[in-house]
C-alpha positions in Angstrom: 0.0 0.0 0.0 2.7 2.5 0.9 4.1 2.5 -2.6 0.7 3.7 -3.9 0.5 6.7 -1.5 1.6 10.2 -2.3 4.4 11.6 -0.2 1.8 13.6 1.8 -0.4 10.6 2.3 2.6 8.5 3.4 3.7 11.1 5.9 0.1 11.2 7.3 -0.1 7.5 7.5 3.2 7.1 9.2 2.4 9.8 11.8 -1.3 9.2 12.4 -2.2 5.8 11.0 -4.6 7.4 8.4 -4.4 9.3 5.2 -6.7 11.6 3.3 -7.9 11.2 -0.3 -10.0 13.4 -2.5 -13.1 12.0 -4.2 -12.9 12.2 -8.0 -16.4 13.4 -8.6 -17.3 15.7 -5.7 -13.9 16.9 -4.6 -14.8 15.9 -1.0 -12.0 14.8 1.3 -12.2 11.4 3.0 -10.0 10.1 5.7 -9.1 6.4 5.5 -8.0 5.1 8.9 -6.0 1.9 9.3 -8.5 -1.0 9.3 -10.7 -3.2 7.2 -14.2 -1.7 7.7 -16.0 1.3 9.1 -12.7 3.2 8.6 -13.6 5.9 6.1 -14.7 9.4 7.3 -16.0 12.1 5.1 -14.5 15.4 6.2 -15.7 19.0 6.3 -13.7 22.0 5.2 -12.0 22.1 8.6 -11.0 18.5 8.6 -13.7 17.4 11.0 -15.5 14.1 10.4 -19.1 14.5 9.2 -20.1 10.9 8.5 -18.7 7.5 8.1 -18.6 5.1 5.1 -17.9 1.4 5.0 -17.1 -0.5 1.8 -14.6 -3.3 1.4 -13.4 -5.4 -1.5 -14.4 -9.1 -1.7 -12.1 -11.7 -0.3 -9.9 -12.1 2.7 -7.4 -9.3 2.5 -5.0 -7.6 5.0 -5.8 -4.1 6.1 -3.3 -2.5 3.8 -4.9 -4.1 0.7 -8.4 -3.1 1.9 -7.2 0.5 2.4 -5.5 0.6 -1.0 -8.7 -0.6 -2.7 -10.7 2.1 -0.8 -8.2 4.8 -1.9 -8.4 3.7 -5.5 -12.2 3.5 -5.5 -12.7 7.0 -4.1 -10.1 8.5 -6.4 -11.3 6.9 -9.6 -15.0 6.0 -9.0 -16.3 7.9 -6.0 -20.0 7.6 -7.0 -19.8 3.9 -7.6 -18.0 3.2 -4.3 -20.4 5.3 -2.3 -23.4 3.7 -4.0 -22.3 0.3 -2.6 -21.1 1.7 0.7 -22.9 1.6 4.1 -23.2 5.0 5.7 -22.8 5.2 9.5 -23.2 7.9 12.1 -20.3 9.1 14.1 -22.4 10.0 17.1 
């Protein structure tokens, strides 16, 4: 996974165990935390989490592979990924 992250994303991940991506259709920011589910947070303009999203690829994958698939999905087919995702409240 680390090889697919930008320099900024890699620094974020190494420091905080998450990295931010930008959705290709909306331009919204999403934070992908280390994990394999319920680990994506849609952020507001100040970087505060608004809502959560959960979608994972099929199969038994390690966290890094799941996170990479989530990153690629949001950056290349945000609408398709969110259409399949489960939305969850952060409260």
